[in-house]
C-alpha positions, 0 to 999 in steps of 0.5 A: 545786299551788295548790289541792287539793280532796279531799271528804270519802271515802277518798284513799289516798296510798301511795308505793312502794317500788320502781323507781317511787318517788313514785307515787300509788297511787288504792285503792278508788275515792278522789276527787281535786277539782280547782279554781280554775286559771285561765289567769293562774293554774292550779293543778296536780297534780304528778306528779314521776315519769317511770314509767308507774306514777306514777299507780296505781288498786288495787280499784274505782279512782280519780278525778281530777276537773279539769273546767277548761282550766286544772285540770291534771295535770303528769306529769313524763315526760320522757324515760319510755315506756310506757302514762300514763293519767290516771284522770278521772272527769266529776263528783261525782254526777249523771251521773258517769262515769269517762272516763281518757284514756290515753298510750302512748308509740311514741316516747320524747320529748327533753330534761326534758319534761312533760304537761300534761292536763285535760279539762272538760264545755262547754256545748250550744252547746260553750262555752267553746272552748279559749284558741287555738281560734278558730272551730269551723266544719264542714267540711261548710259548716255554720260552727257544727258543734256538733251534731256534737261531743260537749259536752267538750274535752282538752287535753294540752299537751307542754312543756318538750321539747327533741323532743316524743312521737310517742304513741297516745290513748286518749279515754274520753268519756261517753256520756250524755245531759248531754255528746251528747244533745239539741240533739248529733245525733251517733251515738256510735259513730262518734266520732273525735278531732280537735284544732286546730292553732294554727299554721293556725288548722284543725281535724285529723285523720289524714293518712293516715286518712280523713276528717280524723279519728282513732280508733274508738270501744271499749266499750260503753254507760258505759265507751265510749272513742275508741281508736287516736289515732295522734299524730307529733311533729309532729302534737302540739297541746294542744287536743282534742275528740271529732267525729261522723265525717260531720259532722268539722270541717275537714279541712287541705290544705296549701292551697286557695285562689282568686282573680278572673281574667277575671270566673271564679274560678281555684281550686287545691289541693295535698295532701301526699299522692299517692293517687287519689282525686276531688276535687268542687268545690261552691260556695255563695252564704252558705256554708252550702249548697253545690251540686256544680258539677265534679270532677277525678280524682287520678292519676298522684301529682297533688299539685297541681290546679285548676278555673275557675269561669266562672259566680261568684255575684255580689260573693262566691262560697263554694267547698269540695272533697270527697276522694272514694275514701278510706273516708268522704268527706272535706272541705276548708275552706270559702274566701271569693273575691269576684268581680273587677268593673269598677268601677261608677258606682252606688251603692245603700244602704237606710237603717235609717228605712223600706223603701225602697231608694235608688240612684244612677247617674251616667253619660256617656250621655243615656240607659241601661239597667241591671237591678237585682236584689233576691237572698236569700242562698238565690240566690233573686231577691226583687225585680226592675227594670229601671232608664233614666237620663234624663241625663247625669251622676247618675240617682237611683230610689228602689224600694219594698221594704215587701213585702220580708222582713227580713233580708240581702240581695245588691242586684246592678245592671247596666249596659248594659257588664255592669258590675256593682254589689253592695251587701248591704243590711239590710232 
C-alpha cells in the first residue's frame, strides 16, 4: 500500500487468534481513508486473508473511504468462499452514508487470485468514466444516459485467477440528492446494476433477467442497496454502475447489424436464448428520436431474425430494437446504416463565410430537372427548390439560406434517374 491516511479518529486493528488470522477489525466506527492512487501507481489496502472474516466490523461499524478508481481494497480471496463485505463509506462529513459492498461466492474460483474493490462519486455528468469505458449511450436512443444513472461507479476486478469465481453482489448506494438528485431524473427505488463489457463495448445486465439490468432495491432511506446481482464467472467485468430500470444502458444481443441492398436496409439480429417475445423495430434520422416501423414475433425457438426497411432516410438511418414480452421492455444498442446510393454527379457545400448553399451538377444532357431539399435532423424539410440545368457539363446554382436557423442539416439532391446526393451542411 502506497499511502494510508488515518484521520484523528480511533482506528482499531485487531489480529484474531482463531481460524481467521490476519483479520482487520473495525470497532465503533473508525475510518480508513485511502488517497493518492493513480492508474500508474494505484494504492492498496491489502487483506491477506481468504476467509470472509478478513474484514470484521463491530459495535457501531467501520468505514473505508476509497473515492477514486485506483484507491483499492485488495482482498486475497483465492479459492475461498463465503460472504465478503467491504464497509465502504461515501466520505467524511456532508452527506456521508455507509455504502457496503457485499460479495457472496456461489462458486469458488481456482488459482491464487485476488479481488480489487474501489468506488467513487462522479460529477453530475457521470465523469470521469472508469478506465475501459468509452460511451454512456442509453439503450432508448439517448446518446447520453447520465440523468438516469447514479453519480457513482464501482470497480470490482478479479485478478490472477485460472477460473474466476461466480458471485452474487449487493451494492450499497448513497440515496442522498448529491448522487441521485437533480439533474438526475431517476427513480431511486427502480435501480438495478449494469457493468461494462470491454470485449464488445456494451453496457450489459442479466442475460436471463429483464431489461438488461440485475437486482432490486432493498432497504429504507439512508441504507438502501441493490441486491441479487448474480454473476457467472464468464461475466466478470470490472466497471459497474446503477441504472434506472426504465432507462437502461444498452442490452446486448449476440448481434444486431444492417446493410444496404437495392436501396433498402436489411436488418438482422441473433439472440442466445429462445423465448417467446416480440421485437419492435424503430428508426431515427438523428439517433435520438425514434419511431416504430415494424415488428416481428419470436416463436418456435427461433434465434435469428430479419427485417427489411424499404424506405430508409437519405444518407444515414439509425435503428434499434425493443424486446417486448418480458417483465419490462428491453432495448438493443443503436446502430447506423448508410443508404446504398448510385453515384451522383453533384457537389453541394456551404462556406462558413456566408449563408449561401452552392450546388454544382454535372450532366450529359442539355436540360435536366433536379429536386433539392434541405432537411433538419428531425426529418422536416426546411427548404425545397427545383433546379434545372441549361447545358451539358457543369451547371452551378446558389441558394440563399440566410433565413434558415443556424444548425446541422442534410442537403439532398435527387436527379431525374432518382440518383441521390446527400451532404451534411453546417449553416
